[in-house]
PDB file as gemmi writes it, atoms N, CA and C in Angstrom:
CRYST1    1.000    1.000    1.000  90.00  90.00  90.00 P 1                      
ATOM      1  N   UNK A   1      19.397 152.840-102.498  1.00  0.00           N  
ATOM      2  CA  UNK A   1      18.268 153.234-103.341  1.00  0.00           C  
ATOM      3  C   UNK A   1      18.721 153.268-104.790  1.00  0.00           C  
ATOM      4  N   UNK A   2      17.991 152.552-105.626  1.00  0.00           N  
ATOM      5  CA  UNK A   2      18.322 152.486-107.037  1.00  0.00           C  
ATOM      6  C   UNK A   2      17.729 153.687-107.765  1.00  0.00           C  
ATOM      7  N   UNK A   3      18.529 154.318-108.584  1.00  0.00           N  
ATOM      8  CA  UNK A   3      18.043 155.438-109.390  1.00  0.00           C  
ATOM      9  C   UNK A   3      18.595 155.309-110.794  1.00  0.00           C  
ATOM     10  N   UNK A   4      17.711 155.474-111.773  1.00  0.00           N  
ATOM     11  CA  UNK A   4      18.096 155.420-113.184  1.00  0.00           C  
ATOM     12  C   UNK A   4      17.743 156.756-113.830  1.00  0.00           C  
ATOM     13  N   UNK A   5      18.649 157.288-114.619  1.00  0.00           N  
ATOM     14  CA  UNK A   5      18.434 158.570-115.276  1.00  0.00           C  
ATOM     15  C   UNK A   5      18.731 158.428-116.759  1.00  0.00           C  
ATOM     16  N   UNK A   6      17.711 158.637-117.591  1.00  0.00           N  
ATOM     17  CA  UNK A   6      17.881 158.583-119.042  1.00  0.00           C  
ATOM     18  C   UNK A   6      18.194 159.973-119.578  1.00  0.00           C  
ATOM     19  N   UNK A   7      18.904 160.000-120.693  1.00  0.00           N  
ATOM     20  CA  UNK A   7      19.190 161.253-121.385  1.00  0.00           C  
ATOM     21  C   UNK A   7      19.470 160.947-122.841  1.00  0.00           C  
ATOM     22  N   UNK A   8      19.499 162.011-123.644  1.00  0.00           N  
ATOM     23  CA  UNK A   8      19.881 161.844-125.044  1.00  0.00           C  
ATOM     24  C   UNK A   8      18.737 161.924-126.037  1.00  0.00           C  
ATOM     25  N   UNK A   9      17.526 162.054-125.548  1.00  0.00           N  
ATOM     26  CA  UNK A   9      16.407 162.166-126.468  1.00  0.00           C  
ATOM     27  C   UNK A   9      16.383 163.511-127.174  1.00  0.00           C  
ATOM     28  N   UNK A  10      15.477 163.636-128.131  1.00  0.00           N  
ATOM     29  CA  UNK A  10      15.356 164.887-128.859  1.00  0.00           C  
ATOM     30  C   UNK A  10      14.539 164.731-130.110  1.00  0.00           C  
ATOM     31  N   UNK A  11      14.606 165.764-130.939  1.00  0.00           N  
ATOM     32  CA  UNK A  11      13.908 165.779-132.221  1.00  0.00           C  
ATOM     33  C   UNK A  11      14.905 165.450-133.325  1.00  0.00           C  
ATOM     34  N   UNK A  12      14.556 164.506-134.163  1.00  0.00           N  
ATOM     35  CA  UNK A  12      15.450 164.102-135.245  1.00  0.00           C  
ATOM     36  C   UNK A  12      14.613 163.817-136.493  1.00  0.00           C  
ATOM     37  N   UNK A  13      15.204 164.050-137.649  1.00  0.00           N  
ATOM     38  CA  UNK A  13      14.516 163.779-138.902  1.00  0.00           C  
ATOM     39  C   UNK A  13      14.525 162.282-139.205  1.00  0.00           C  
ATOM     40  N   UNK A  14      13.554 161.819-139.974  1.00  0.00           N  
ATOM     41  CA  UNK A  14      13.575 160.408-140.389  1.00  0.00           C  
ATOM     42  C   UNK A  14      14.903 160.056-141.048  1.00  0.00           C  
ATOM     43  N   UNK A  15      15.417 158.896-140.686  1.00  0.00           N  
ATOM     44  CA  UNK A  15      16.721 158.471-141.172  1.00  0.00           C  
ATOM     45  C   UNK A  15      17.878 158.876-140.289  1.00  0.00           C  
ATOM     46  N   UNK A  16      17.615 159.718-139.322  1.00  0.00           N  
ATOM     47  CA  UNK A  16      18.659 160.200-138.437  1.00  0.00           C  
ATOM     48  C   UNK A  16      18.971 159.240-137.308  1.00  0.00           C  
ATOM     49  N   UNK A  17      19.879 159.695-136.430  1.00  0.00           N  
ATOM     50  CA  UNK A  17      20.344 158.854-135.330  1.00  0.00           C  
ATOM     51  C   UNK A  17      20.312 159.615-134.013  1.00  0.00           C  
ATOM     52  N   UNK A  18      20.165 158.861-132.952  1.00  0.00           N  
ATOM     53  CA  UNK A  18      20.278 159.379-131.590  1.00  0.00           C  
ATOM     54  C   UNK A  18      20.915 158.289-130.732  1.00  0.00           C  
ATOM     55  N   UNK A  19      21.598 158.732-129.676  1.00  0.00           N  
ATOM     56  CA  UNK A  19      22.096 157.778-128.693  1.00  0.00           C  
ATOM     57  C   UNK A  19      21.529 158.141-127.332  1.00  0.00           C  
ATOM     58  N   UNK A  20      20.786 157.209-126.775  1.00  0.00           N  
ATOM     59  CA  UNK A  20      20.233 157.385-125.432  1.00  0.00           C  
ATOM     60  C   UNK A  20      21.193 156.791-124.406  1.00  0.00           C  
ATOM     61  N   UNK A  21      21.215 157.412-123.244  1.00  0.00           N  
ATOM     62  CA  UNK A  21      22.036 156.919-122.138  1.00  0.00           C  
ATOM     63  C   UNK A  21      21.156 156.654-120.930  1.00  0.00           C  
ATOM     64  N   UNK A  22      21.528 155.660-120.171  1.00  0.00           N  
ATOM     65  CA  UNK A  22      20.858 155.353-118.909  1.00  0.00           C  
ATOM     66  C   UNK A  22      21.949 155.189-117.858  1.00  0.00           C  
ATOM     67  N   UNK A  23      22.029 156.170-116.978  1.00  0.00           N  
ATOM     68  CA  UNK A  23      23.034 156.142-115.924  1.00  0.00           C  
ATOM     69  C   UNK A  23      22.401 155.669-114.629  1.00  0.00           C  
ATOM     70  N   UNK A  24      23.155 154.868-113.872  1.00  0.00           N  
ATOM     71  CA  UNK A  24      22.589 154.258-112.672  1.00  0.00           C  
ATOM     72  C   UNK A  24      23.363 154.625-111.418  1.00  0.00           C  
ATOM     73  N   UNK A  25      22.620 154.674-110.327  1.00  0.00           N  
ATOM     74  CA  UNK A  25      23.217 154.737-108.998  1.00  0.00           C  
ATOM     75  C   UNK A  25      22.483 153.741-108.114  1.00  0.00           C  
ATOM     76  N   UNK A  26      23.212 153.172-107.159  1.00  0.00           N  
ATOM     77  CA  UNK A  26      22.587 152.189-106.279  1.00  0.00           C  
ATOM     78  C   UNK A  26      22.461 150.812-106.870  1.00  0.00           C  
ATOM     79  N   UNK A  27      23.011 150.604-108.047  1.00  0.00           N  
ATOM     80  CA  UNK A  27      22.950 149.314-108.724  1.00  0.00           C  
ATOM     81  C   UNK A  27      24.151 149.230-109.652  1.00  0.00           C  
ATOM     82  N   UNK A  28      24.685 148.051-109.807  1.00  0.00           N  
ATOM     83  CA  UNK A  28      25.794 147.848-110.725  1.00  0.00           C  
ATOM     84  C   UNK A  28      25.261 147.132-111.944  1.00  0.00           C  
ATOM     85  N   UNK A  29      25.261 147.829-113.064  1.00  0.00           N  
ATOM     86  CA  UNK A  29      24.630 147.305-114.273  1.00  0.00           C  
ATOM     87  C   UNK A  29      25.242 145.985-114.736  1.00  0.00           C  
ATOM     88  N   UNK A  30      26.537 145.813-114.595  1.00  0.00           N  
ATOM     89  CA  UNK A  30      27.140 144.616-115.167  1.00  0.00           C  
ATOM     90  C   UNK A  30      26.698 143.347-114.433  1.00  0.00           C  
ATOM     91  N   UNK A  31      26.041 143.499-113.274  1.00  0.00           N  
ATOM     92  CA  UNK A  31      25.533 142.349-112.538  1.00  0.00           C  
ATOM     93  C   UNK A  31      24.028 142.160-112.712  1.00  0.00           C  
ATOM     94  N   UNK A  32      23.433 142.977-113.590  1.00  0.00           N  
ATOM     95  CA  UNK A  32      21.979 142.963-113.704  1.00  0.00           C  
ATOM     96  C   UNK A  32      21.494 143.041-115.146  1.00  0.00           C  
ATOM     97  N   UNK A  33      20.277 142.549-115.345  1.00  0.00           N  
ATOM     98  CA  UNK A  33      19.562 142.687-116.606  1.00  0.00           C  
ATOM     99  C   UNK A  33      19.081 144.133-116.720  1.00  0.00           C  
ATOM    100  N   UNK A  34      19.277 144.736-117.880  1.00  0.00           N  
ATOM    101  CA  UNK A  34      18.833 146.113-118.127  1.00  0.00           C  
ATOM    102  C   UNK A  34      18.044 146.130-119.430  1.00  0.00           C  
ATOM    103  N   UNK A  35      16.895 146.772-119.391  1.00  0.00           N  
ATOM    104  CA  UNK A  35      16.081 146.856-120.586  1.00  0.00           C  
ATOM    105  C   UNK A  35      15.753 148.286-120.964  1.00  0.00           C  
ATOM    106  N   UNK A  36      15.572 148.494-122.255  1.00  0.00           N  
ATOM    107  CA  UNK A  36      15.019 149.741-122.794  1.00  0.00           C  
ATOM    108  C   UNK A  36      13.596 149.447-123.246  1.00  0.00           C  
ATOM    109  N   UNK A  37      12.702 150.377-122.944  1.00  0.00           N  
ATOM    110  CA  UNK A  37      11.294 150.259-123.299  1.00  0.00           C  
ATOM    111  C   UNK A  37      10.858 151.601-123.880  1.00  0.00           C  
ATOM    112  N   UNK A  38       9.720 151.582-124.548  1.00  0.00           N  
ATOM    113  CA  UNK A  38       9.198 152.842-125.054  1.00  0.00           C  
ATOM    114  C   UNK A  38       7.677 152.847-124.996  1.00  0.00           C  
ATOM    115  N   UNK A  39       7.153 154.041-124.916  1.00  0.00           N  
ATOM    116  CA  UNK A  39       5.700 154.198-124.897  1.00  0.00           C  
ATOM    117  C   UNK A  39       5.320 155.355-125.794  1.00  0.00           C  
ATOM    118  N   UNK A  40       4.597 155.031-126.850  1.00  0.00           N  
ATOM    119  CA  UNK A  40       4.101 156.039-127.769  1.00  0.00           C  
ATOM    120  C   UNK A  40       2.745 156.532-127.285  1.00  0.00           C  
ATOM    121  N   UNK A  41       2.340 157.726-127.694  1.00  0.00           N  
ATOM    122  CA  UNK A  41       1.040 158.269-127.265  1.00  0.00           C  
ATOM    123  C   UNK A  41      -0.090 157.309-127.605  1.00  0.00           C  
ATOM    124  N   UNK A  42      -0.926 157.017-126.606  1.00  0.00           N  
ATOM    125  CA  UNK A  42      -2.076 156.165-126.825  1.00  0.00           C  
ATOM    126  C   UNK A  42      -1.779 154.686-126.916  1.00  0.00           C  
ATOM    127  N   UNK A  43      -0.527 154.312-126.690  1.00  0.00           N  
ATOM    128  CA  UNK A  43      -0.137 152.901-126.794  1.00  0.00           C  
ATOM    129  C   UNK A  43       0.448 152.411-125.476  1.00  0.00           C  
ATOM    130  N   UNK A  44       0.500 151.087-125.346  1.00  0.00           N  
ATOM    131  CA  UNK A  44       1.109 150.506-124.160  1.00  0.00           C  
ATOM    132  C   UNK A  44       2.628 150.565-124.260  1.00  0.00           C  
ATOM    133  N   UNK A  45       3.253 150.550-123.098  1.00  0.00           N  
ATOM    134  CA  UNK A  45       4.706 150.501-123.074  1.00  0.00           C  
ATOM    135  C   UNK A  45       5.164 149.164-123.655  1.00  0.00           C  
ATOM    136  N   UNK A  46       6.211 149.219-124.474  1.00  0.00           N  
ATOM    137  CA  UNK A  46       6.707 148.008-125.107  1.00  0.00           C  
ATOM    138  C   UNK A  46       8.208 147.878-124.906  1.00  0.00           C  
ATOM    139  N   UNK A  47       8.641 146.633-124.849  1.00  0.00           N  
ATOM    140  CA  UNK A  47      10.064 146.350-124.730  1.00  0.00           C  
ATOM    141  C   UNK A  47      10.753 146.628-126.061  1.00  0.00           C  
ATOM    142  N   UNK A  48      11.946 147.212-125.998  1.00  0.00           N  
ATOM    143  CA  UNK A  48      12.708 147.556-127.190  1.00  0.00           C  
ATOM    144  C   UNK A  48      13.976 146.710-127.297  1.00  0.00           C  
ATOM    145  N   UNK A  49      14.748 146.661-126.224  1.00  0.00           N  
ATOM    146  CA  UNK A  49      16.019 145.941-126.245  1.00  0.00           C  
ATOM    147  C   UNK A  49      16.447 145.666-124.818  1.00  0.00           C  
ATOM    148  N   UNK A  50      17.336 144.708-124.658  1.00  0.00           N  
ATOM    149  CA  UNK A  50      17.845 144.406-123.332  1.00  0.00           C  
ATOM    150  C   UNK A  50      19.245 143.823-123.419  1.00  0.00           C  
ATOM    151  N   UNK A  51      19.945 143.919-122.291  1.00  0.00           N  
ATOM    152  CA  UNK A  51      21.288 143.373-122.199  1.00  0.00           C  
ATOM    153  C   UNK A  51      21.419 142.683-120.849  1.00  0.00           C  
ATOM    154  N   UNK A  52      21.964 141.478-120.844  1.00  0.00           N  
ATOM    155  CA  UNK A  52      22.054 140.750-119.578  1.00  0.00           C  
ATOM    156  C   UNK A  52      23.457 140.841-118.998  1.00  0.00           C  
ATOM    157  N   UNK A  53      23.662 140.110-117.902  1.00  0.00           N  
ATOM    158  CA  UNK A  53      24.938 140.216-117.182  1.00  0.00           C  
ATOM    159  C   UNK A  53      26.116 139.805-118.061  1.00  0.00           C  
ATOM    160  N   UNK A  54      25.861 138.891-118.958  1.00  0.00           N  
ATOM    161  CA  UNK A  54      26.915 138.446-119.850  1.00  0.00           C  
ATOM    162  C   UNK A  54      27.040 139.294-121.097  1.00  0.00           C  
ATOM    163  N   UNK A  55      26.338 140.437-121.134  1.00  0.00           N  
ATOM    164  CA  UNK A  55      26.351 141.366-122.270  1.00  0.00           C  
ATOM    165  C   UNK A  55      25.664 140.801-123.501  1.00  0.00           C  
ATOM    166  N   UNK A  56      24.815 139.803-123.295  1.00  0.00           N  
ATOM    167  CA  UNK A  56      24.029 139.293-124.411  1.00  0.00           C  
ATOM    168  C   UNK A  56      22.880 140.262-124.675  1.00  0.00           C  
ATOM    169  N   UNK A  57      22.780 140.703-125.911  1.00  0.00           N  
ATOM    170  CA  UNK A  57      21.761 141.680-126.280  1.00  0.00           C  
ATOM    171  C   UNK A  57      20.620 141.007-127.049  1.00  0.00           C  
ATOM    172  N   UNK A  58      19.413 141.526-126.820  1.00  0.00           N  
ATOM    173  CA  UNK A  58      18.251 141.080-127.568  1.00  0.00           C  
ATOM    174  C   UNK A  58      17.431 142.293-127.979  1.00  0.00           C  
ATOM    175  N   UNK A  59      16.708 142.147-129.089  1.00  0.00           N  
ATOM    176  CA  UNK A  59      15.985 143.271-129.666  1.00  0.00           C  
ATOM    177  C   UNK A  59      14.584 142.870-130.107  1.00  0.00           C  
ATOM    178  N   UNK A  60      13.687 143.830-129.995  1.00  0.00           N  
ATOM    179  CA  UNK A  60      12.373 143.641-130.587  1.00  0.00           C  
ATOM    180  C   UNK A  60      12.513 143.641-132.102  1.00  0.00           C  
ATOM    181  N   UNK A  61      11.636 142.905-132.764  1.00  0.00           N  
ATOM    182  CA  UNK A  61      11.721 142.817-134.225  1.00  0.00           C  
ATOM    183  C   UNK A  61      11.645 144.195-134.884  1.00  0.00           C  
ATOM    184  N   UNK A  62      10.888 145.102-134.277  1.00  0.00           N  
ATOM    185  CA  UNK A  62      10.676 146.421-134.894  1.00  0.00           C  
ATOM    186  C   UNK A  62      11.955 147.247-134.970  1.00  0.00           C  
ATOM    187  N   UNK A  63      12.946 146.922-134.149  1.00  0.00           N  
ATOM    188  CA  UNK A  63      14.175 147.737-134.101  1.00  0.00           C  
ATOM    189  C   UNK A  63      15.419 146.938-134.483  1.00  0.00           C  
ATOM    190  N   UNK A  64      15.269 145.659-134.687  1.00  0.00           N  
ATOM    191  CA  UNK A  64      16.427 144.805-134.991  1.00  0.00           C  
ATOM    192  C   UNK A  64      17.125 145.291-136.245  1.00  0.00           C  
ATOM    193  N   UNK A  65      18.443 145.413-136.157  1.00  0.00           N  
ATOM    194  CA  UNK A  65      19.223 145.887-137.279  1.00  0.00           C  
ATOM    195  C   UNK A  65      19.377 147.398-137.322  1.00  0.00           C  
ATOM    196  N   UNK A  66      18.599 148.115-136.519  1.00  0.00           N  
ATOM    197  CA  UNK A  66      18.696 149.587-136.495  1.00  0.00           C  
ATOM    198  C   UNK A  66      19.179 150.102-135.145  1.00  0.00           C  
ATOM    199  N   UNK A  67      18.834 149.413-134.071  1.00  0.00           N  
ATOM    200  CA  UNK A  67      19.198 149.841-132.717  1.00  0.00           C  
ATOM    201  C   UNK A  67      20.265 148.909-132.158  1.00  0.00           C  
ATOM    202  N   UNK A  68      21.130 149.473-131.326  1.00  0.00           N  
ATOM    203  CA  UNK A  68      22.158 148.679-130.659  1.00  0.00           C  
ATOM    204  C   UNK A  68      22.216 149.067-129.192  1.00  0.00           C  
ATOM    205  N   UNK A  69      22.117 148.081-128.328  1.00  0.00           N  
ATOM    206  CA  UNK A  69      22.243 148.311-126.893  1.00  0.00           C  
ATOM    207  C   UNK A  69      23.657 147.930-126.474  1.00  0.00           C  
ATOM    208  N   UNK A  70      24.230 148.735-125.592  1.00  0.00           N  
ATOM    209  CA  UNK A  70      25.582 148.437-125.124  1.00  0.00           C  
ATOM    210  C   UNK A  70      25.732 148.926-123.683  1.00  0.00           C  
ATOM    211  N   UNK A  71      26.831 148.513-123.076  1.00  0.00           N  
ATOM    212  CA  UNK A  71      27.047 148.836-121.663  1.00  0.00           C  
ATOM    213  C   UNK A  71      28.496 149.262-121.450  1.00  0.00           C  
ATOM    214  N   UNK A  72      28.673 150.340-120.689  1.00  0.00           N  
ATOM    215  CA  UNK A  72      30.007 150.790-120.291  1.00  0.00           C  
ATOM    216  C   UNK A  72      30.132 150.513-118.795  1.00  0.00           C  
ATOM    217  N   UNK A  73      30.860 149.482-118.447  1.00  0.00           N  
ATOM    218  CA  UNK A  73      30.959 149.093-117.035  1.00  0.00           C  
ATOM    219  C   UNK A  73      31.658 150.153-116.198  1.00  0.00           C  
ATOM    220  N   UNK A  74      32.646 150.818-116.759  1.00  0.00           N  
ATOM    221  CA  UNK A  74      33.375 151.838-116.002  1.00  0.00           C  
ATOM    222  C   UNK A  74      32.482 153.013-115.638  1.00  0.00           C  
ATOM    223  N   UNK A  75      31.554 153.342-116.542  1.00  0.00           N  
ATOM    224  CA  UNK A  75      30.645 154.467-116.301  1.00  0.00           C  
ATOM    225  C   UNK A  75      29.316 154.014-115.709  1.00  0.00           C  
ATOM    226  N   UNK A  76      29.143 152.687-115.585  1.00  0.00           N  
ATOM    227  CA  UNK A  76      27.880 152.138-115.076  1.00  0.00           C  
ATOM    228  C   UNK A  76      26.696 152.726-115.844  1.00  0.00           C  
ATOM    229  N   UNK A  77      26.812 152.683-117.152  1.00  0.00           N  
ATOM    230  CA  UNK A  77      25.821 153.300-118.040  1.00  0.00           C  
ATOM    231  C   UNK A  77      25.494 152.329-119.168  1.00  0.00           C  
ATOM    232  N   UNK A  78      24.228 152.293-119.528  1.00  0.00           N  
ATOM    233  CA  UNK A  78      23.774 151.510-120.682  1.00  0.00           C  
ATOM    234  C   UNK A  78      23.299 152.486-121.748  1.00  0.00           C  
ATOM    235  N   UNK A  79      23.653 152.182-122.977  1.00  0.00           N  
ATOM    236  CA  UNK A  79      23.321 153.046-124.112  1.00  0.00           C  
ATOM    237  C   UNK A  79      22.355 152.346-125.064  1.00  0.00           C  
ATOM    238  N   UNK A  80      21.614 153.166-125.802  1.00  0.00           N  
ATOM    239  CA  UNK A  80      20.819 152.657-126.907  1.00  0.00           C  
ATOM    240  C   UNK A  80      21.121 153.537-128.108  1.00  0.00           C  
ATOM    241  N   UNK A  81      21.902 152.997-129.021  1.00  0.00           N  
ATOM    242  CA  UNK A  81      22.204 153.686-130.270  1.00  0.00           C  
ATOM    243  C   UNK A  81      21.085 153.400-131.247  1.00  0.00           C  
ATOM    244  N   UNK A  82      20.457 154.450-131.725  1.00  0.00           N  
ATOM    245  CA  UNK A  82      19.309 154.310-132.613  1.00  0.00           C  
ATOM    246  C   UNK A  82      19.648 154.936-133.960  1.00  0.00           C  
ATOM    247  N   UNK A  83      19.676 154.129-134.985  1.00  0.00           N  
ATOM    248  CA  UNK A  83      19.966 154.587-136.344  1.00  0.00           C  
ATOM    249  C   UNK A  83      18.750 154.372-137.234  1.00  0.00           C  
ATOM    250  N   UNK A  84      18.775 155.029-138.370  1.00  0.00           N  
ATOM    251  CA  UNK A  84      17.684 154.882-139.353  1.00  0.00           C  
ATOM    252  C   UNK A  84      16.329 155.065-138.693  1.00  0.00           C  
ATOM    253  N   UNK A  85      16.224 156.122-137.926  1.00  0.00           N  
ATOM    254  CA  UNK A  85      14.997 156.344-137.167  1.00  0.00           C  
ATOM    255  C   UNK A  85      13.812 156.629-138.082  1.00  0.00           C  
ATOM    256  N   UNK A  86      12.657 156.186-137.624  1.00  0.00           N  
ATOM    257  CA  UNK A  86      11.403 156.309-138.376  1.00  0.00           C  
ATOM    258  C   UNK A  86      10.389 157.059-137.523  1.00  0.00           C  
ATOM    259  N   UNK A  87       9.399 157.659-138.139  1.00  0.00           N  
ATOM    260  CA  UNK A  87       8.364 158.346-137.351  1.00  0.00           C  
ATOM    261  C   UNK A  87       7.716 157.431-136.310  1.00  0.00           C  
ATOM    262  N   UNK A  88       7.592 156.161-136.628  1.00  0.00           N  
ATOM    263  CA  UNK A  88       6.954 155.236-135.675  1.00  0.00           C  
ATOM    264  C   UNK A  88       7.843 154.910-134.476  1.00  0.00           C  
ATOM    265  N   UNK A  89       9.075 155.395-134.469  1.00  0.00           N  
ATOM    266  CA  UNK A  89       9.932 155.255-133.291  1.00  0.00           C  
ATOM    267  C   UNK A  89       9.670 156.353-132.262  1.00  0.00           C  
ATOM    268  N   UNK A  90       8.842 157.320-132.636  1.00  0.00           N  
ATOM    269  CA  UNK A  90       8.515 158.399-131.713  1.00  0.00           C  
ATOM    270  C   UNK A  90       7.849 157.848-130.461  1.00  0.00           C  
ATOM    271  N   UNK A  91       8.420 158.177-129.303  1.00  0.00           N  
ATOM    272  CA  UNK A  91       7.926 157.649-128.029  1.00  0.00           C  
ATOM    273  C   UNK A  91       8.754 158.238-126.892  1.00  0.00           C  
ATOM    274  N   UNK A  92       8.291 158.011-125.686  1.00  0.00           N  
ATOM    275  CA  UNK A  92       9.124 158.230-124.515  1.00  0.00           C  
ATOM    276  C   UNK A  92       9.869 156.924-124.247  1.00  0.00           C  
ATOM    277  N   UNK A  93      11.171 157.018-124.125  1.00  0.00           N  
ATOM    278  CA  UNK A  93      12.017 155.845-123.932  1.00  0.00           C  
ATOM    279  C   UNK A  93      12.453 155.771-122.466  1.00  0.00           C  
ATOM    280  N   UNK A  94      12.323 154.573-121.912  1.00  0.00           N  
ATOM    281  CA  UNK A  94      12.652 154.335-120.512  1.00  0.00           C  
ATOM    282  C   UNK A  94      13.685 153.210-120.408  1.00  0.00           C  
ATOM    283  N   UNK A  95      14.540 153.314-119.411  1.00  0.00           N  
ATOM    284  CA  UNK A  95      15.357 152.158-119.064  1.00  0.00           C  
ATOM    285  C   UNK A  95      14.860 151.608-117.729  1.00  0.00           C  
ATOM    286  N   UNK A  96      15.121 150.327-117.538  1.00  0.00           N  
ATOM    287  CA  UNK A  96      14.636 149.669-116.332  1.00  0.00           C  
ATOM    288  C   UNK A  96      15.587 148.564-115.917  1.00  0.00           C  
ATOM    289  N   UNK A  97      15.737 148.413-114.598  1.00  0.00           N  
ATOM    290  CA  UNK A  97      16.513 147.319-114.049  1.00  0.00           C  
ATOM    291  C   UNK A  97      16.037 147.069-112.624  1.00  0.00           C  
ATOM    292  N   UNK A  98      15.907 145.814-112.267  1.00  0.00           N  
ATOM    293  CA  UNK A  98      15.485 145.426-110.906  1.00  0.00           C  
ATOM    294  C   UNK A  98      14.230 146.170-110.490  1.00  0.00           C  
ATOM    295  N   UNK A  99      13.241 146.188-111.344  1.00  0.00           N  
ATOM    296  CA  UNK A  99      11.932 146.777-111.048  1.00  0.00           C  
ATOM    297  C   UNK A  99      11.973 148.280-110.826  1.00  0.00           C  
ATOM    298  N   UNK A 100      13.046 148.911-111.227  1.00  0.00           N  
ATOM    299  CA  UNK A 100      13.161 150.364-111.119  1.00  0.00           C  
ATOM    300  C   UNK A 100      13.150 150.966-112.516  1.00  0.00           C  
ATOM    301  N   UNK A 101      12.466 152.074-112.651  1.00  0.00           N  
ATOM    302  CA  UNK A 101      12.346 152.758-113.938  1.00  0.00           C  
ATOM    303  C   UNK A 101      12.910 154.171-113.841  1.00  0.00           C  
ATOM    304  N   UNK A 102      13.479 154.619-114.942  1.00  0.00           N  
ATOM    305  CA  UNK A 102      13.873 156.009-115.024  1.00  0.00           C  
ATOM    306  C   UNK A 102      12.668 156.882-115.343  1.00  0.00           C  
ATOM    307  N   UNK A 103      12.939 158.175-115.501  1.00  0.00           N  
ATOM    308  CA  UNK A 103      11.859 159.131-115.751  1.00  0.00           C  
ATOM    309  C   UNK A 103      11.482 159.188-117.230  1.00  0.00           C  
ATOM    310  N   UNK A 104      12.321 158.649-118.070  1.00  0.00           N  
ATOM    311  CA  UNK A 104      12.057 158.639-119.506  1.00  0.00           C  
ATOM    312  C   UNK A 104      12.674 159.817-120.223  1.00  0.00           C  
ATOM    313  N   UNK A 105      12.904 159.621-121.513  1.00  0.00           N  
ATOM    314  CA  UNK A 105      13.413 160.688-122.377  1.00  0.00           C  
ATOM    315  C   UNK A 105      12.639 160.641-123.685  1.00  0.00           C  
ATOM    316  N   UNK A 106      12.204 161.799-124.135  1.00  0.00           N  
ATOM    317  CA  UNK A 106      11.341 161.884-125.317  1.00  0.00           C  
ATOM    318  C   UNK A 106      12.174 161.797-126.597  1.00  0.00           C  
ATOM    319  N   UNK A 107      11.752 160.939-127.500  1.00  0.00           N  
ATOM    320  CA  UNK A 107      12.328 160.847-128.837  1.00  0.00           C  
ATOM    321  C   UNK A 107      11.222 161.152-129.837  1.00  0.00           C  
ATOM    322  N   UNK A 108      11.467 162.143-130.675  1.00  0.00           N  
ATOM    323  CA  UNK A 108      10.499 162.526-131.696  1.00  0.00           C  
ATOM    324  C   UNK A 108      11.181 162.467-133.059  1.00  0.00           C  
ATOM    325  N   UNK A 109      10.607 161.674-133.942  1.00  0.00           N  
ATOM    326  CA  UNK A 109      11.153 161.533-135.294  1.00  0.00           C  
ATOM    327  C   UNK A 109      10.158 162.173-136.257  1.00  0.00           C  
ATOM    328  N   UNK A 110      10.554 163.281-136.819  1.00  0.00           N  
ATOM    329  CA  UNK A 110       9.638 164.036-137.670  1.00  0.00           C  
ATOM    330  C   UNK A 110      10.423 164.944-138.595  1.00  0.00           C  
ATOM    331  N   UNK A 111       9.861 165.158-139.779  1.00  0.00           N  
ATOM    332  CA  UNK A 111      10.481 166.109-140.713  1.00  0.00           C  
ATOM    333  C   UNK A 111       9.855 167.479-140.547  1.00  0.00           C  
TER     334      UNK A 111                                                      
END                                                                             
């Protein structure tokens, strides 16, 4: 059974940083595509970033240059480092792999 658990969300001021983590059980991340997504209130869930088996990373235009996705194979965990955060980054952030989703972690960017 695949299980994904996100953590690391919180309240941060504009311009600040957060690092989200997605820990997995029942799946080996280095053999799978992993994506980060987010859903803001009243909006559809959108793709944010992803990393494939070869560690190739891709980003949505809205976060390119500010967010970095990475993978720790030893910990079987994928991270999303978020810098220069903006109020419009406020959302629940989810990780997903092999059609499985985590429960999400809330990120709020506000002064």
